[in-house]
C-alpha positions as CSV (number, residue, x, y, z in Angstrom):
1,M,10.9,8.6,10.0
2,A,12.5,6.5,7.3
3,V,15.5,5.4,9.5
4,E,14.9,4.0,12.9
5,K,17.3,1.1,13.6
6,I,21.1,1.4,13.1
7,L,23.7,-1.3,13.4
8,V,27.4,-0.4,14.1
9,V,30.0,-3.1,13.3
10,D,33.5,-2.2,14.5
11,D,36.1,-4.0,16.6
12,E,37.0,-0.8,18.6
13,P,34.7,-0.4,21.7
14,F,35.3,3.3,21.8
15,I,33.9,3.8,18.3
16,R,30.8,1.6,19.1
17,K,30.2,3.6,22.3
18,T,30.5,6.9,20.4
19,F,27.9,5.9,17.9
20,E,25.5,4.6,20.5
21,E,25.7,7.8,22.5
22,V,25.3,10.1,19.5
23,L,22.5,8.2,17.8
24,R,20.5,7.3,20.9
25,G,20.6,11.0,21.8
26,K,18.8,11.5,18.4
27,R,16.2,8.8,19.4
28,Y,17.5,6.1,17.0
29,G,17.5,2.5,17.9
30,V,21.2,1.4,18.0
31,S,22.8,-2.0,18.2
32,S,26.5,-2.7,17.9
33,A,28.8,-5.7,17.1
34,G,32.5,-6.3,17.3
35,S,32.6,-8.9,14.5
36,I,30.9,-10.0,11.3
37,A,29.6,-13.1,13.0
38,E,28.0,-11.1,15.8
39,A,26.5,-8.7,13.3
40,E,24.9,-11.5,11.4
41,R,23.4,-12.9,14.6
42,L,21.8,-9.6,15.3
43,M,20.5,-9.3,11.7
44,K,18.7,-12.6,12.1
45,K,16.7,-11.2,15.0
46,E,15.7,-7.8,13.6
47,E,16.0,-5.6,10.5
48,F,18.3,-2.6,10.3
49,D,17.8,0.5,8.1
50,V,21.4,1.6,8.1
51,I,24.6,-0.3,9.0
52,F,28.0,1.4,9.7
53,V,30.7,-1.3,9.1
54,D,34.5,-1.2,9.3
55,V,36.4,-2.3,6.3
56,R,38.7,-4.6,8.4
57,L,37.3,-6.8,11.1
58,P,38.8,-9.7,13.1
59,D,36.8,-12.4,11.2
60,G,36.8,-11.0,7.7
61,E,36.6,-8.0,5.3
62,G,33.8,-5.5,5.6
63,T,33.3,-5.7,1.9
64,T,32.4,-9.3,2.1
65,F,29.8,-8.5,4.7
66,L,28.6,-5.7,2.4
67,S,28.0,-8.2,-0.4
68,R,25.9,-10.4,2.0
69,C,23.8,-7.4,3.0
70,A,23.1,-6.6,-0.6
71,K,21.5,-10.0,-1.1
72,Q,18.8,-9.5,1.5
73,N,15.2,-9.0,0.4
74,H,15.2,-5.5,1.9
75,P,18.9,-4.6,2.0
76,P,20.0,-1.9,4.5
77,L,22.1,1.1,3.5
78,V,25.7,0.3,4.3
79,I,28.2,2.9,5.2
80,M,31.8,1.7,5.1
81,M,34.4,3.0,7.6
82,S,38.1,2.9,7.5
83,G,41.2,4.3,9.2
84,F,43.3,3.5,6.2
85,G,41.4,5.4,3.6
86,S,42.4,5.7,0.0
87,I,40.6,6.6,-3.2
88,E,41.0,3.0,-4.4
89,S,39.4,1.6,-1.3
90,A,36.5,4.1,-1.4
91,V,35.9,3.3,-5.1
92,E,35.9,-0.5,-4.4
93,C,33.4,-0.1,-1.6
94,M,31.0,2.0,-3.7
95,R,31.2,-0.4,-6.5
96,A,30.4,-3.2,-4.1
97,G,27.1,-1.4,-3.2
98,A,28.1,0.8,-0.3
99,F,25.8,3.8,0.3
100,D,28.7,6.0,1.5
101,Y,32.3,6.0,2.8
102,L,33.4,7.4,6.2
103,L,37.1,8.0,6.9
104,K,38.4,7.7,10.5
105,P,38.8,9.8,12.6
106,F,35.4,11.4,12.1
107,S,33.3,14.0,13.9
108,I,29.9,13.7,15.4
109,G,28.6,16.0,12.8
110,Q,29.7,13.7,10.0
111,I,27.7,10.8,11.6
112,E,24.6,13.0,11.8
113,V,24.9,14.2,8.2
114,L,25.2,10.7,6.9
115,V,22.2,9.5,8.8
116,R,20.1,12.4,7.6
117,K,21.3,11.6,4.0
118,A,20.3,8.0,4.5
119,E,16.8,9.0,5.7
120,S,16.2,11.2,2.7
121,Y,17.4,8.5,0.3
122,R,15.3,5.7,2.0
123,Q,12.1,7.7,2.0
124,M,12.4,8.7,-1.7
125,K,13.4,5.2,-2.7
126,Q,10.4,3.7,-0.9
127,V,8.1,6.2,-2.5
128,N,9.4,5.5,-6.0
129,E,9.2,1.7,-5.5
130,Y,5.8,1.8,-3.8
131,L,3.9,4.0,-6.2
132,A,6.2,4.6,-9.1
133,A,3.3,4.3,-11.6
134,E,0.8,6.4,-9.6
135,L,1.5,9.6,-11.5
136,A,2.6,8.0,-14.8
137,G,-1.0,8.2,-16.1
138,A,-1.6,11.7,-14.9
139,K,-3.5,13.8,-17.4
140,D,-4.7,17.4,-17.7
141,L,-8.2,18.4,-16.9
142,V,-9.8,18.5,-20.4
143,G,-12.8,20.6,-21.2
144,E,-13.8,24.2,-21.8
145,S,-17.3,24.3,-20.4
146,E,-18.4,26.7,-17.8
147,P,-18.5,24.1,-15.0
148,M,-14.9,23.1,-15.9
149,N,-13.7,26.7,-15.9
150,R,-15.2,27.3,-12.5
151,L,-13.5,24.1,-11.2
152,R,-10.1,25.2,-12.6
153,D,-10.6,28.6,-10.9
154,M,-11.2,26.9,-7.5
155,L,-8.2,24.7,-7.9
156,R,-6.0,27.7,-8.8
157,R,-7.0,29.3,-5.5
158,V,-6.7,26.3,-3.2
159,A,-3.6,24.5,-4.6
160,P,-1.0,26.9,-3.2
161,T,-2.4,26.7,0.3
162,E,-2.0,23.9,2.9
163,A,-5.8,23.4,3.2
164,T,-7.3,20.0,3.4
165,V,-9.5,19.5,0.3
166,L,-12.6,17.2,0.1
167,I,-13.2,16.3,-3.6
168,Q,-16.7,15.1,-4.3
169,G,-18.4,13.8,-7.4
170,E,-19.9,10.7,-9.1
171,N,-17.8,7.8,-10.1
172,G,-15.8,8.4,-13.3
173,T,-15.9,12.2,-13.1
174,G,-12.1,12.5,-12.6
175,K,-11.7,13.2,-8.9
176,E,-8.2,11.7,-8.9
177,L,-7.2,14.0,-11.7
178,V,-8.4,16.9,-9.7
179,A,-6.3,15.8,-6.7
180,Q,-3.2,15.4,-9.0
181,A,-3.9,18.9,-10.4
182,I,-3.9,20.3,-6.8
183,Y,-0.7,18.5,-6.0
184,H,1.2,19.7,-9.1
185,A,0.2,23.3,-8.5
186,S,1.1,23.2,-4.8
187,A,4.3,24.1,-3.0
188,R,4.7,20.4,-2.3
189,S,4.9,19.4,-6.0
190,T,8.5,18.1,-5.6
191,A,7.7,16.1,-2.5
192,P,6.0,12.7,-2.3
193,Y,2.5,12.2,-3.6
194,I,0.9,9.0,-2.1
195,R,-2.5,7.5,-2.7
196,V,-4.5,4.9,-0.8
197,N,-7.7,3.4,-2.1
198,C,-9.9,3.1,1.0
199,A,-12.6,1.2,-0.9
200,A,-10.2,-1.6,-1.8
201,L,-8.9,-2.6,1.6
202,S,-10.3,-4.4,4.6
203,E,-10.4,-2.6,8.0
204,N,-7.4,-4.3,9.4
205,L,-5.3,-4.0,6.2
206,M,-6.4,-0.3,5.9
207,E,-5.0,0.5,9.3
208,S,-1.7,-1.0,8.4
209,E,-1.7,0.8,5.1
210,F,-2.3,4.1,6.8
211,F,0.0,3.8,9.7
212,G,2.4,0.9,9.0
213,H,3.1,-2.0,11.3
214,E,5.9,-3.5,13.3
215,K,7.4,-6.9,12.7
216,G,5.3,-9.7,14.4
217,S,2.3,-7.3,15.1
218,F,-0.1,-9.7,13.3
219,T,0.0,-12.9,11.3
220,G,2.0,-12.3,8.1
221,A,3.8,-9.2,9.4
222,T,7.2,-10.7,8.8
223,E,9.0,-7.3,8.7
224,R,8.5,-3.7,9.8
225,R,6.7,-1.6,7.2
226,E,6.1,2.2,6.9
227,G,2.5,3.3,6.2
228,R,1.3,5.8,3.7
229,F,1.4,8.7,6.1
230,E,5.1,8.1,6.7
231,L,5.8,7.7,3.0
232,A,4.0,11.0,2.3
233,N,5.9,12.9,5.0
234,G,6.6,16.4,3.7
235,G,4.3,15.8,0.8
236,T,0.7,15.0,-0.1
237,L,-1.6,12.1,0.8
238,L,-4.7,11.3,-1.2
239,L,-7.4,9.3,0.7
240,D,-9.5,7.9,-2.2
241,E,-13.1,7.1,-1.3
242,I,-12.7,8.3,2.3
243,S,-16.4,7.4,3.0
244,E,-15.5,3.7,3.0
245,I,-13.4,3.7,6.2
246,S,-14.8,2.1,9.4
247,P,-15.9,4.1,12.4
248,R,-13.0,2.8,14.5
249,L,-10.5,3.9,11.9
250,Q,-12.3,7.2,11.5
251,A,-11.4,8.0,15.1
252,K,-7.7,7.2,14.5
253,L,-7.7,9.2,11.3
254,L,-9.2,12.2,13.1
255,R,-6.3,12.2,15.6
256,V,-3.7,12.2,12.8
257,L,-5.4,15.1,11.1
258,Q,-5.6,17.0,14.3
259,E,-2.3,16.1,15.9
260,R,-0.2,15.0,13.0
261,E,1.0,12.0,15.0
262,F,0.3,8.2,15.3
263,E,1.7,4.8,16.2
264,R,2.3,1.9,13.9
265,V,0.2,-1.2,14.4
266,G,1.9,-3.1,17.2
267,G,4.2,-0.2,18.0
268,V,4.5,2.2,20.9
269,K,6.7,4.9,19.3
270,T,4.8,8.0,18.4
271,I,5.6,9.1,14.8
272,H,5.2,12.8,13.8
273,V,4.4,13.7,10.2
274,D,3.9,16.8,8.0
275,V,1.4,15.8,5.4
276,R,-1.2,17.6,3.4
277,V,-4.4,15.5,3.0
278,L,-6.7,15.4,0.0
279,A,-9.8,13.2,0.1
280,T,-12.3,12.0,-2.5
281,T,-15.8,10.5,-2.1
282,N,-18.6,9.6,-4.4
283,R,-21.1,9.9,-1.6
284,D,-22.8,12.8,0.2
285,L,-20.9,12.7,3.4
286,R,-23.5,15.0,5.1
287,Q,-26.1,12.3,4.6
288,S,-23.6,9.7,6.0
289,V,-23.1,11.9,9.0
290,E,-26.9,12.1,9.5
291,K,-27.2,8.3,9.3
292,G,-24.4,7.8,11.8
293,D,-22.1,6.2,9.3
294,F,-19.5,8.9,9.3
295,R,-18.1,11.0,12.2
296,E,-19.3,14.6,12.2
297,D,-16.0,15.9,13.6
298,L,-14.0,14.1,10.9
299,Y,-16.3,15.4,8.2
300,Y,-15.7,19.0,9.3
301,R,-11.9,18.3,9.6
302,L,-11.9,17.0,6.0
303,N,-14.3,19.6,4.5
304,V,-12.1,22.6,5.0
305,F,-12.3,23.3,1.2
306,P,-15.0,21.3,-0.6
307,V,-14.7,20.8,-4.4
308,F,-17.5,19.3,-6.5
309,V,-16.5,17.7,-9.8
310,P,-19.5,18.0,-12.2
311,P,-20.9,14.9,-14.0
312,L,-20.4,14.7,-17.7
313,R,-24.2,15.2,-18.4
314,E,-23.8,18.7,-16.8
315,R,-20.9,19.6,-19.1
316,A,-22.2,18.2,-22.4
317,G,-20.3,20.7,-24.4
318,D,-17.1,19.0,-23.3
319,I,-18.1,15.6,-24.9
320,P,-16.6,16.3,-28.4
321,V,-13.5,17.8,-26.9
322,L,-13.0,14.8,-24.6
323,A,-13.8,12.3,-27.3
324,K,-11.3,13.8,-29.7
325,H,-8.7,13.9,-26.9
326,F,-9.2,10.2,-26.1
327,L,-9.2,9.3,-29.8
328,E,-5.8,10.9,-30.4
329,S,-4.4,9.3,-27.3
330,F,-5.6,5.7,-28.1
331,S,-4.8,6.1,-31.8
332,R,-1.2,6.6,-30.9
333,Q,-1.2,3.9,-28.3
334,Y,-2.7,1.2,-30.6
335,T,-1.1,2.5,-33.9
336,R,-4.3,3.4,-35.6
337,P,-3.5,6.6,-37.5
338,D,-6.0,8.8,-39.4
339,L,-9.0,7.8,-37.2
340,Q,-11.6,10.5,-37.2
341,L,-14.9,11.0,-35.4
342,S,-17.6,11.5,-38.0
343,P,-20.6,13.8,-37.4
344,R,-22.7,10.7,-36.9
345,C,-20.3,9.4,-34.2
346,L,-20.4,12.8,-32.4
347,E,-24.2,12.8,-32.6
348,I,-24.3,9.4,-30.9
349,L,-21.8,10.4,-28.3
350,E,-23.6,13.7,-27.5
351,S,-27.0,12.1,-27.2
352,H,-25.8,9.5,-24.6
353,R,-26.3,10.4,-20.9
354,W,-23.0,8.8,-19.7
355,P,-23.9,7.4,-16.3
356,G,-20.3,6.3,-16.0
357,N,-19.1,9.9,-16.8
358,V,-15.7,10.6,-18.3
359,R,-14.4,7.1,-17.5
360,E,-17.2,5.5,-19.5
361,L,-16.5,7.9,-22.5
362,Q,-12.8,7.0,-22.3
363,N,-13.6,3.3,-22.3
364,T,-16.0,3.7,-25.2
365,I,-13.4,5.4,-27.3
366,E,-10.7,3.0,-26.4
367,R,-12.9,0.0,-27.3
368,A,-13.8,1.6,-30.6
369,V,-10.2,2.3,-31.5
370,I,-9.2,-1.3,-30.7
371,M,-11.9,-2.7,-32.9
372,S,-11.3,-0.3,-35.8
373,E,-9.7,-1.2,-39.0
374,P,-6.5,0.7,-39.9
375,G,-7.0,3.1,-42.8
376,H,-10.8,3.1,-42.4
377,P,-13.0,5.8,-40.7
378,L,-14.3,5.0,-37.3
379,N,-17.6,3.0,-37.7
380,P,-20.3,4.4,-35.4
381,S,-21.4,0.9,-34.6
382,L,-18.1,0.4,-32.8
383,L,-19.1,2.8,-30.1
384,G,-21.5,0.2,-28.8
385,L,-24.2,2.8,-27.8
386,Y,-27.1,1.0,-29.4
387,E,-30.2,2.4,-27.7
388,V,-31.3,5.1,-25.4
389,Q,-34.7,4.8,-23.7
390,N,-36.5,7.6,-21.8
391,A,-34.6,10.0,-19.7
392,S,-35.6,8.5,-16.4
393,S,-34.3,5.0,-17.3
394,P,-31.5,5.1,-19.8
395,K,-30.2,1.8,-21.0
396,V,-26.6,1.4,-22.0
397,C,-26.0,-1.6,-24.2
398,E,-22.5,-3.0,-23.9
399,P,-21.6,-4.6,-27.2
400,E,-20.6,-8.2,-27.4
401,V,-17.8,-9.0,-29.8
402,Q,-20.1,-10.7,-32.3
403,N,-22.3,-7.6,-32.5
404,I,-19.5,-5.1,-33.3
405,D,-20.3,-5.0,-37.0
406,I,-24.0,-4.1,-36.7
407,P,-24.8,-1.8,-39.6
408,E,-25.3,1.8,-38.9
409,E,-28.9,1.8,-40.2
410,Q,-29.9,-0.6,-37.5
411,L,-28.8,1.8,-34.8
412,Q,-31.5,3.7,-33.1
413,R,-30.9,7.3,-34.1
414,P,-31.2,9.7,-31.2
415,N,-33.5,12.7,-31.4
416,K,-31.8,15.9,-32.4
417,A,-31.4,18.8,-30.0
418,L,-34.0,21.5,-30.0
419,N,-33.0,24.6,-31.8
420,G,-35.5,27.1,-30.4
421,S,-36.8,27.8,-27.0
422,Q,-40.1,26.0,-27.5
423,A,-40.4,22.2,-27.3
424,P,-42.3,20.5,-30.1
425,A,-46.0,20.4,-29.3
426,R,-47.5,17.1,-28.2
427,P,-51.1,16.5,-27.1
428,L,-51.4,16.0,-23.4
429,A,-53.4,13.0,-22.3
430,N,-55.5,15.1,-20.0
431,H,-56.6,17.4,-22.8
432,A,-58.9,14.8,-24.2
433,S,-61.0,15.0,-21.1
434,K,-63.3,17.8,-20.1
435,E,-62.0,17.6,-16.6
436,P,-59.9,20.6,-15.5
437,V,-56.2,20.0,-15.6
438,A,-53.9,21.5,-12.9
439,L,-51.2,23.9,-14.3
440,A,-48.5,22.0,-12.4
441,D,-49.5,18.8,-14.1
442,I,-49.3,20.4,-17.5
443,E,-45.9,21.9,-16.6
444,K,-44.6,18.5,-15.4
445,E,-45.7,16.6,-18.5
446,H,-44.2,19.3,-20.7
447,I,-40.8,19.3,-18.9
448,L,-40.6,15.5,-19.0
449,H,-41.5,15.5,-22.7
450,V,-38.8,18.1,-23.5
451,L,-36.3,16.1,-21.5
452,E,-37.2,12.9,-23.5
453,V,-36.8,14.7,-26.8
454,C,-33.4,15.9,-25.7
455,V,-32.5,12.3,-24.8
456,G,-32.0,13.1,-21.2
457,N,-29.5,16.0,-21.8
458,R,-30.5,18.4,-19.1
459,T,-28.4,21.3,-20.4
460,R,-30.2,21.3,-23.8
461,A,-33.6,20.7,-22.2
462,A,-33.1,23.7,-19.9
463,E,-32.2,25.8,-22.9
464,A,-35.2,24.6,-24.8
465,L,-37.5,25.4,-21.9
466,G,-35.9,28.8,-21.3
467,I,-35.0,28.0,-17.6
468,S,-31.7,27.5,-15.8
469,I,-30.2,24.0,-15.3
470,R,-30.6,24.5,-11.5
471,T,-34.3,25.2,-11.9
472,L,-34.7,22.1,-14.1
473,R,-32.8,20.0,-11.5
474,N,-35.1,21.2,-8.7
475,K,-38.2,20.5,-10.8
476,L,-37.0,16.9,-11.4
477,N,-36.3,16.4,-7.7
478,E,-39.8,17.5,-6.9
479,Y,-41.2,15.0,-9.4
480,R,-39.2,12.2,-7.8
481,T,-40.4,13.0,-4.3
482,G,-43.9,14.0,-5.2
């Protein structure tokens, strides 16, 4: 709930009593004062979300009190009241910063409507202030490969539902973009979208971020604060890197997912929320469950609809599309018109394994655009991808500034993709011996050789070998554990 504590400032006891009865019946905390001085004393002790104040009070004008409220670090919403209402008076109050204007005599229904209006306004204002830039960088899912088309189909099916979604994938694959795509295609797309990075917060701070805290609940808690679950009420909450939360907090999170209720840190009031939860992780949570690092019941509560975001090496056909997309974007951002990716640049990009996935590709293009010369084609050396070793241990060389202008001929040219289904022949070491060679050993050496020729690109290696990418992946896993 965005509004909890309300202050009524009026010199008429009957009005103060009416407010107290109506609002306490709705479970709001209500305080009242008969003068400005008394109201200011109350405000020094606690913070109020909404203040109803009479325009004329025994010790001053309500508009003067309104101006003082507006200067607070977290100003309350002030609703002016008057029994001598006029258009001029209302306009003056609104110009002074009043949230609304209430004319006496008023009904109980008018009070309730104004409080609900204040609740909606406070929640949306807090969301906008708290994470205004969260969706500013939202981008479409770029790519036309088969894995990306399958991913889009899954998102199209799950987005309109209320199901909890667990988004899994390596770092840099675009898990947050997937979450944003689900949000935008959901029925909650006009409601709040809140994100919390679980990997960036300590355990104590994370609990406060999730559930909020009361004033004085711990050192540094100088004011009451709503948590992310409250801010996301009615909307969507993204728990980024969910695997990083502590076992103690996992138990509390499980309760929220099951019961949709919690208490703030240091608070006793139970808060109910309606939130759709999306979660991301770069770990295998089932392995974490087996190791005892993650609660099994929480895992199943989160894993209602699992989504796996493929790494860039398994969607190599998207590399040129992504590279051109990033080039156009950064060319506009850094005012570098007419930049193009030459065939040589695309050859270098496609031969790299991209352990950092799409994020690494994006950073590579941005760096190259920044270092480029206006009016000149993009120099392949600016990509900074100087050498690729064997498939099992790729080495990514990050360029130092002084090495940016290394001539192209000094770059190690990657091997070209195989065009046919057969890999180029290479004498096997065991063939020189008269000892019999196991067929499995010949197969292993041949597969590793093809993978090396394809510079670690599993998709192209599988095509050259005439097998599926899944079969190739299983073979490589066998070689690691064998």
